C-alpha positions in Angstrom: -2.8 19.0 23.3 -3.4 19.2 19.3 -6.6 17.1 18.2 -5.6 13.7 17.4 -6.1 12.6 13.7 -5.7 9.4 12.2 -3.3 11.2 9.6 -2.4 15.0 10.1 -1.8 16.4 6.8 -2.4 20.0 8.1 0.7 19.8 10.5 2.9 18.3 8.0 2.0 20.8 5.6 2.8 23.4 8.1 6.1 22.1 8.9 7.3 22.7 5.5 5.0 25.2 4.0 7.6 27.4 2.2 8.9 24.5 0.3 5.3 23.3 -0.7 4.1 26.8 -1.5 7.4 27.4 -3.6 6.9 24.1 -5.7 3.3 24.5 -6.5 4.1 28.5 -7.4 6.5 27.2 -10.0 4.2 25.0 -11.6 1.5 27.4 -11.6 3.8 30.1 -13.2 4.8 27.7 -16.1 1.3 26.6 -16.6 2.7 23.1 -17.6 -0.2 21.3 -15.6 -0.3 18.1 -17.4 3.0 16.0 -17.9 5.1 19.2 -17.3 8.5 19.5 -16.0 7.5 18.8 -12.2 6.3 15.2 -13.5 9.4 14.4 -15.3 11.7 15.7 -12.2 9.5 13.5 -9.9 9.7 10.3 -12.0 13.4 10.8 -12.0 13.9 11.4 -8.4 11.6 8.3 -7.3 13.6 6.2 -9.9 16.7 7.1 -8.2 15.1 6.7 -4.6 13.9 3.1 -5.6 17.2 2.5 -7.7 15.1 1.0 -10.7 15.6 2.6 -14.2 11.7 3.1 -14.9 9.1 5.0 -13.0 5.8 5.7 -15.0 3.7 7.8 -13.1 -0.2 7.7 -13.6 -3.6 8.9 -12.1 -3.9 6.9 -9.2 -3.0 3.2 -7.4 -5.9 1.5 -8.8 -5.0 2.5 -12.2 -1.5 1.6 -11.4 -2.7 -2.1 -10.8 -5.2 -2.3 -14.0 -2.1 -1.0 -16.1 0.1 -3.5 -14.9 -2.2 -6.2 -15.9 -3.0 -4.8 -19.1 0.9 -4.6 -19.9 1.1 -8.1 -19.2 -1.7 -8.7 -21.6 -4.1 -10.2 -19.3 -7.3 -11.6 -21.0 -11.0 -12.5 -20.0 -10.7 -15.8 -17.9 -7.3 -15.3 -17.0 -6.7 -16.0 -13.0 -4.7 -13.6 -10.9 -3.6 -14.8 -7.3 -3.5 -12.3 -4.6 -4.9 -12.3 -0.9 -8.4 -11.5 0.5 -7.2 -9.3 3.4 -6.5 -6.2 1.2 -8.1 -3.2 -0.2 -10.5 -3.8 -2.9 -8.7 -2.2 -5.7 -6.3 -5.4 -5.7 -9.3 -7.7 -6.7 -11.5 -5.1 -8.5 -9.0 -4.5 -11.4 -8.8 -8.1 -12.1 -12.6 -8.3 -12.2 -12.8 -5.3 -14.5 -10.6 -6.9 -16.8 -12.7 -10.1 -17.1 -10.5 -12.0 -15.0 -10.9 -14.4 -11.9 -9.2 -13.4 -8.5 -7.9 -16.5 -6.9 -7.4 -16.1 -3.2 -4.6 -17.4 -0.9 -4.7 -16.8 2.8 -2.2 -14.4 4.7 0.2 -15.1 7.4 -1.2 -14.3 10.8 2.0 -12.3 12.0 2.4 -10.0 9.0 -1.1 -10.2 7.5 0.8 -10.5 3.9 0.4 -13.3 1.6 1.4 -16.7 3.0 4.2 -18.2 0.7 3.5 -21.7 2.0 0.0 -21.5 0.4 0.8 -19.9 -2.8 1.9 -23.0 -4.9 -1.4 -24.9 -4.4 -3.5 -22.0 -6.1 -1.5 -21.8 -9.3 -3.3 -23.2 -12.5 -2.7 -23.2 -16.3 -4.8 -20.0 -16.2 -2.6 -18.1 -13.8 -1.7 -14.9 -15.3 0.0 -13.1 -12.5 0.6 -13.2 -8.6 0.0 -9.8 -6.7 1.4 -9.9 -3.1 0.4 -6.8 -1.3 2.8 -5.3 1.1 0.2 -4.5 3.8 0.4 -2.0 6.5 4.0 -0.7 5.8 6.2 -3.9 5.2 7.1 -6.2 2.6 5.9 -9.6 1.8 8.4 -12.5 2.0 9.4 -12.1 -1.7 12.3 -14.4 -2.0 9.9 -17.5 -1.7 7.0 -15.8 -3.7 9.3 -15.0 -6.6 10.8 -18.6 -6.6 7.5 -20.2 -6.7 6.5 -17.5 -9.4 9.7 -18.3 -11.5 9.3 -22.0 -11.2 5.9 -21.8 -13.0 7.0 -18.9 -15.5 4.4 -16.3 -13.9 5.0 -12.7 -13.5 4.8 -10.8 -10.0 3.0 -7.6 -9.5 3.8 -6.1 -6.3 1.0 -3.9 -4.8 3.2 -1.6 -2.7 0.6 1.2 -2.2 1.3 1.0 1.8 4.9 0.2 1.9 6.8 3.1 0.3 10.2 3.4 1.8 10.5 -0.1 3.2 13.3 -2.3 2.6 13.3 -5.9 1.6 16.3 -7.6 3.1 17.4 -10.6 1.1 18.8 -13.9 2.5 22.3 -12.8 1.5 21.8 -9.7 3.4 21.5 -7.1 0.7 18.5 -4.7 0.9 16.1 -3.6 -1.8 13.4 -1.2 -1.8 9.8 -2.8 -1.5 8.1 -2.9 -4.9 11.2 -3.4 -7.0 11.9 -7.1 -7.0 8.8 -8.3 -9.1 8.2 -7.7 -12.7 6.2 -4.8 -12.0 5.7 -2.7 -8.9 2.7 -0.4 -8.5 2.1 2.4 -5.8 -0.8 4.8 -4.7 0.1 8.6 -3.9 -3.3 8.9 -2.2 -3.0 11.5 0.5 -3.0 9.5 3.6 0.0 7.2 2.2 3.5 7.7 3.6 4.4 9.3 0.4 1.1 11.1 -0.7 0.2 14.1 -2.8 -2.8 16.6 -2.2 -5.4 14.8 -4.7 -4.8 11.4 -6.4 -1.9 9.8 -7.9 -0.2 6.6 -8.6 2.9 5.0 -10.5 4.3 1.8 -11.8 8.0 0.8 -11.7 9.9 -1.8 -13.6 13.4 -2.9 -14.4 12.2 -4.3 -17.9 12.7 -1.7 -20.7 9.9 -3.5 -22.9 7.6 -3.3 -19.9 8.2 0.2 -19.4 7.5 1.2 -22.9 4.2 -0.9 -23.0 3.1 0.6 -19.8 4.0 4.2 -21.0 1.8 3.6 -24.2 -1.1 2.3 -22.3 -1.3 5.2 -19.8 -1.6 7.3 -22.9 -4.5 5.8 -24.9 -2.4 3.4 -26.3 -0.5 6.0 -28.2 3.2 6.4 -28.9 2.6 9.4 -31.4 -0.1 11.9 -31.1 -3.4 10.6 -32.6 -2.0 7.4 -33.6 -3.1 4.5 -31.5 -1.2 1.2 -31.5 -3.0 -0.4 -28.8 -6.1 -0.3 -26.4 -5.1 2.2 -23.5 -6.5 4.3 -21.0 -6.0 8.0 -20.1 -4.1 8.0 -16.6 -1.9 10.9 -15.8 -0.1 12.4 -12.8 -0.8 16.0 -13.0 2.2 18.4 -12.4 0.7 20.1 -9.1 0.6 16.5 -7.6 4.1 15.7 -8.7 5.5 19.0 -7.4 3.9 18.3 -3.9 5.4 14.6 -4.3 8.9 16.1 -5.0 9.2 17.8 -1.8 7.6 14.9 0.3 10.0 12.5 -1.2 12.9 14.6 -0.1 11.6 14.0 3.4 10.2 10.6 3.1 12.9 8.7 5.1 12.4 11.3 7.9 8.7 10.7 7.8 9.0 6.9 7.9 11.5 7.1 10.8 8.9 9.5 12.7 6.5 6.7 11.9 8.9 4.2 13.5 9.5 6.1 16.6 5.9 6.5 17.2 5.2 2.9 16.7 8.2 1.9 19.2 6.6 4.4 21.8 3.3 2.4 21.4 4.9 -0.8 21.5 6.7 0.1 24.9 3.4 1.7 26.3 1.1 -1.2 25.1 3.1 -4.0 25.9 1.4 -6.8 28.1 -2.1 -5.6 27.4 -4.3 -8.5 27.9 -5.5 -10.2 24.6 -3.6 -7.7 22.5 -1.1 -8.6 20.0 1.1 -5.6 18.9 2.3 -5.4 15.2 5.1 -8.0 14.0 8.3 -6.7 12.5 9.3 -9.4 9.9 13.2 -10.0 9.8 13.1 -9.8 6.1 11.4 -6.3 6.1 11.9 -3.1 7.4 8.5 -1.6 8.7 7.3 1.9 7.7 4.2 1.8 9.6 1.5 3.1 7.2 -0.6 1.6 9.8 0.0 0.8 13.5 -2.6 -2.4 13.8 -3.4 -4.3 16.7 -5.1 -7.5 17.3 -7.6 -7.3 19.9 -9.0 -10.8 20.9 -12.1 -12.0 23.2 -14.4 -10.0 21.1 -13.4 -6.7 22.6 -12.3 -4.8 19.5 -15.6 -2.9 18.9 -16.1 -2.2 22.4 -12.4 -0.5 22.5 -13.3 1.5 19.3 -16.2 2.8 20.9 -14.3 3.9 23.7 -11.7 5.5 21.8 -14.3 7.3 19.8 -15.5 8.8 23.2 -12.2 10.0 24.1 -11.9 11.6 20.5 -9.2 9.3 19.6 -9.8 8.2 16.1 -9.3 4.5 14.9 -9.9 2.5 12.0 -10.6 -1.1 10.9 -9.0 -2.2 7.9 -10.5 -4.4 6.7 -13.8 -5.7 8.5 -15.0 -7.9 5.6 -12.3 -10.1 3.9 -12.9 -9.8 0.1 -13.8 -13.2 -0.7 -17.1 -12.6 1.7 -18.0 -9.3 0.1 -21.1 -9.3 -2.0 -19.3 -8.2 -5.3 -17.2 -11.0 -5.2 -19.3 -13.9 -3.9 -19.8 -15.2 -7.4 -16.3 -16.6 -7.6 -17.4 -19.5 -5.3 -15.7 -18.8 -2.2 -17.4 -19.6 1.3 -17.0 -18.6 5.0 -14.1 -20.8 6.4 -12.1 -20.7 3.2 -9.6 -18.3 4.5 -9.6 -18.4 8.3 -6.8 -16.2 9.0 -8.1 -13.4 7.0 -11.5 -14.0 8.4 -10.2 -13.8 12.1 -8.2 -10.7 11.3 -11.4 -8.9 9.9 -12.8 -9.4 13.6 -9.9 -8.5 15.5 -7.7 -5.7 13.9 -7.9 -1.9 14.7 -5.6 0.7 13.7 -4.4 3.3 15.9 -3.5 6.9 14.7 -0.2 6.8 12.6 1.6 9.5 11.1 4.8 11.7 11.1 3.4 14.4 13.3 2.3 12.3 16.5 3.9 13.9 19.5 4.5 12.4 22.8 1.6 14.1 24.6 -0.6 12.6 21.9 1.0 9.2 22.2 0.7 9.3 26.1 -3.0 10.1 25.9 -3.7 7.3 23.3 -1.8 4.7 25.2 -3.3 5.5 28.6 -6.8 5.5 27.3 -6.1 1.9 26.0 -4.8 1.0 29.5 -8.0 2.4 30.9 -10.1 0.3 28.6 -8.3 -3.0 29.6 -8.5 -2.0 33.3 -12.3 -2.1 33.3 -14.2 -5.1 34.5 -15.5 -7.3 31.6 
């Protein structure tokens, strides 16, 4: 059996090695390492895949979120509504721009923003709403967008973990996650469903004026070399990473299908374990399983992780401390008990290995190890 990895990038590379090597060689041969043809080609391919007119690459997913807020002209003191159960980047950029993160709790099944709790968090200072499409499926966008439209507030979709997921609207039509709000953002960190071999990110929008503003911001606030029209940043996707992403984008649906097949196998083998809740599949979103995340109750999560480690099975806890209780964000005045669902999840979730290269032998070993743990006397 191959050693089990949380994400097996080596085997993914070996599967399509000749394609990757050829794409990288073309960039090296051209020596167009910054904003070269590979970046333009990838942008067009991703725009076609997402069915949006504008894709603006940048250096990483955190930059993408910050640039999105800058494009909306966020000012110090503005409030941005998001969730406390997410990676820190979603909140970090708000604070870096002098804003105030305002939290709403998540749904206990999907772990995404609970639309029923959104409107109460809106104030006259609300600048934007950032739903996070966590672990591979979209937030429930239609009610979120309806509330946002009612109050005239733009929505930024944090789509770092759900690239390729479809949001299914009430009328039955499907659109790619990240493309319904005013701006969508994503990360191409290597472990993502669509990941490069370094850092990278992108923003997407249907708004021509926003696209132009985003493009200017990513390039030092400049539309013409050495002439600066606004305050900007230096945030670029380099050509080597774009070449890797172009190859992977051609295979993204296959990668996601393999993840879904692995998730189905997990479901079949782990169904009925005492105190374990399997991942929920929302009826309004396909799930591309960036993570396969269990809830383990009765205080057994950490003991399970210790046993998995002893059997050389990696696992991760996303996220052990909800952001409203993190030391860096305590100054915003939140306390323990303010967001009970997020706090409960922080003590119960555990993610198992999930990637496109998981094989039947590895899945059997992982699931049987879990069965062995829950068969042990308490």
